[in-house]
C-alpha positions, -999 to 999 in steps of 0.1 A, spaced: -30 512 -321 -3 515 -349 -5 549 -366 -3 530 -399 -36 512 -393 -70 522 -408 -95 534 -382 -119 509 -368 -156 515 -374 -160 523 -337 -133 549 -339 -147 565 -370 -182 567 -356 -169 581 -323 -151 608 -342 -182 616 -363 -205 617 -332 -182 644 -317 -185 666 -349 -213 689 -359 -232 680 -390 -208 693 -417 -224 710 -446 -208 733 -471 -193 736 -506 -164 728 -528 -150 763 -527 -135 785 -554 -135 823 -551 -156 839 -578 -126 859 -592 -104 828 -598 -105 809 -630 -89 778 -615 -71 766 -584 -37 779 -594 -52 814 -595 -67 807 -560 -34 797 -544 -6 816 -562 9 849 -551 -3 868 -581 -33 889 -571 -35 871 -538 -46 903 -519 -75 908 -543 -86 872 -540 -84 873 -502 -108 903 -502 -132 882 -524 -128 851 -501 -137 871 -470 -168 886 -486 -179 851 -497 -172 836 -463 -195 862 -447 -223 849 -470 -213 813 -464 -217 817 -426 -249 836 -430 -267 808 -450 -257 782 -424 -227 765 -439 -199 754 -416 -173 737 -438 -156 738 -471 -137 713 -493 -106 727 -511 -81 713 -536 -44 721 -536 -22 725 -566 13 710 -568 28 737 -591 20 764 -566 36 745 -537 66 736 -559 74 770 -572 62 793 -543 65 769 -514 73 794 -486 48 821 -496 21 794 -504 24 780 -469 18 815 -455 -12 820 -478 -26 786 -469 -24 793 -432 -40 827 -438 -68 809 -457 -74 784 -429 -74 812 -403 -99 832 -423 -121 802 -427 -121 796 -390 -130 832 -383 -162 827 -402 -170 793 -387 -157 771 -416 -139 738 -411 -117 729 -440 -114 696 -458 -82 693 -479 -79 673 -512 -46 667 -529 -46 642 -558 -70 643 -587 -80 620 -616 -105 644 -630 -81 653 -657 -77 658 -695 -54 638 -718 -20 652 -728 -30 659 -764 -30 690 -787 -55 707 -765 -36 702 -733 -27 732 -712 2 725 -689 -4 740 -655 16 771 -649 18 800 -625 10 836 -637 -20 849 -656 -46 821 -661 -63 817 -694 -99 806 -695 -128 802 -720 -161 819 -715 -192 799 -717 -177 766 -706 -179 746 -674 -147 751 -654 -136 777 -679 -122 751 -703 -135 745 -738 -116 712 -739 -124 698 -704 -124 665 -685 -162 664 -684 -170 646 -716 -148 663 -742 -125 632 -746 -147 603 -736 -123 576 -748 -89 591 -739 -69 585 -708 -65 615 -685 -30 627 -677 -17 628 -642 15 644 -628 18 613 -606 26 592 -636 60 610 -637 81 594 -610 102 625 -602 71 647 -601 53 622 -580 80 623 -553 76 661 -551 39 657 -548 42 633 -519 66 657 -502 39 683 -504 13 659 -489 37 649 -462 46 685 -452 11 698 -451 -5 669 -432 24 669 -407 20 706 -401 -18 704 -395 -20 669 -382 -33 681 -348 -52 712 -360 -90 711 -353 -95 737 -381 -89 708 -406 -118 684 -404 -109 657 -430 -80 648 -454 -98 638 -486 -66 625 -502 -75 618 -538 -103 631 -560 -122 606 -582 -95 579 -586 -98 560 -618 -118 587 -636 -111 596 -672 -103 560 -681 -74 557 -657 -88 525 -642 -59 505 -626 -33 532 -635 -40 552 -603 -42 522 -579 -5 526 -568 -10 563 -565 -39 558 -541 -20 533 -521 10 555 -518 -9 586 -508 -26 567 -480 8 553 -468 23 588 -467 -7 604 -450 -11 575 -425 25 578 -415 19 615 -405 -6 601 -378 -32 629 -381 -61 633 -357 -84 638 -387 -97 608 -407 -83 599 -441 -105 592 -470 -107 592 -508 -140 595 -527 -157 568 -547 -179 581 -575 -194 549 -590 -220 537 -566 -232 511 -560 -218 493 -591 -190 495 -616 -165 508 -591 -130 511 -606 -100 493 -591 -87 526 -578 -121 534 -562 -121 499 -546 -86 505 -532 -98 539 -518 -129 523 -502 -107 496 -485 -82 522 -471 -106 550 -460 -114 557 -424 -147 574 -434 -166 570 -467 -164 599 -491 -185 597 -522 -199 618 -550 -235 617 -564 -249 641 -589 -280 620 -597 -316 623 -588 -334 616 -555 -341 579 -562 -304 573 -570 -294 590 -538 -316 567 -518 -302 536 -534 -266 548 -530 -272 555 -493 -288 521 -489 -256 505 -502 -230 527 -484 -247 524 -450 -238 487 -450 -202 497 -443 -212 511 -409 -189 542 -413 -196 579 -414 -208 590 -449 -196 622 -465 -210 633 -498 -182 655 -509 -197 665 -543 -234 670 -551 -259 695 -567 -266 691 -603 -300 708 -610 -299 698 -647 -299 662 -637 -325 668 -610 -300 667 -581 -315 696 -561 -313 714 -528 -350 709 -523 -347 671 -523 -311 663 -514 -303 686 -485 -331 675 -463 -322 639 -471 -286 644 -460 -298 661 -428 -321 632 -420 -295 605 -428 -267 624 -410 -247 626 -442 -222 654 -443 -224 672 -476 -205 697 -498 -222 709 -530 -200 719 -559 -195 756 -562 -206 787 -543 -206 821 -560 -209 821 -598 -177 834 -613 -148 829 -637 -148 791 -630 -183 790 -646 -195 758 -630 -231 770 -634 -226 760 -671 -233 723 -680 -206 698 -684 -195 693 -720 -208 657 -718 -243 671 -710 -242 691 -742 -230 661 -762 -259 641 -748 -283 668 -760 -267 668 -794 -272 631 -797 -309 634 -787 -304 617 -754 -313 646 -731 -350 643 -728 -349 643 -690 -323 671 -686 -334 706 -675 -313 732 -693 -333 760 -677 -313 756 -645 -278 764 -634 -258 732 -630 -239 741 -598 -234 772 -576 -257 787 -550 -250 825 -551 -252 850 -579 -222 874 -586 -240 901 -567 -240 878 -536 -278 873 -538 -291 838 -539 -296 820 -572 -329 808 -557 -339 822 -523 -360 791 -516 -328 770 -518 -311 792 -492 -342 791 -469 -340 753 -469 -303 752 -462 -307 777 -434 -336 759 -419 -319 724 -417 -286 739 -406 -304 755 -377 -320 722 -368 -287 704 -369 -270 730 -347 -298 728 -322 -295 690 -321 -257 692 -317 -259 717 -289 -284 695 -271 -260 665 -272 -230 684 -258 
């Protein structure tokens, strides 16, 4: 088989059958306000202490994998030391039984307007009381504007693809990496067709590295209204990565549609208690349907993803929030003191994780 070919359904399902049921979170250390803070050299030792404490909790509750997002400015400005820190992170994750899914590109972005904060290394500014630590965020602050992407700048794009190529090549045969989730939410923030060439290019670059891990890129409009960039991602992905923050009924309908593709399903973003996307309903469903899953957030911290999206607040202000539950955290599972937000949630996670591990051990 040419290394430039998309995996067949048979190959994808064979790979999936050999993997444990992957369940975990989109990870950000509680003492990091954003991903640049997570990966840069500044305060790295302090952050690694936090990461190890949180990995202990992660393993204890039954999680076995994490999804992480990389940041081009850190690789570009601190390449050598970043690669050392990245390897240290992967090794630490493995120490506590966590496989790592790596994400590179991202269309969940803000427009380049008067509120735009150019990404930079050093001390990271954040706003208290706002999801993601940003008062002016990509989550509903600018509903009609087009989000800015570094990939729209040809010179920067080449540097970005150099980063993708280097990291995938280095870890192409490393079992500690489970999946390359190449591009987050392509077409989001009104980018529509703009990101189609970016999605095609990142798959070309990654496929040429010939990794043992599958390549994917998430779709986030399911089952209808898929953007051109999402459709491109669906056509190129070895396994299907998708996001769903809606209620139980919507999850059932989404799975009904996606299972028609006969490929492994990975829900790479879920958990939105305000919109009735809960551990109690979704986690057992994912276990039963053999859908790997990564909720958003872990320990509540500076990133503040327990707060509602700005778009949620705007819906409430318009009188459109009758079915939203503002008494709940939006994301995150663990309080800053490392106790559960809701012990009943953790009991469910631990219970089904144990069942999955027993089933996996019996098959081996």
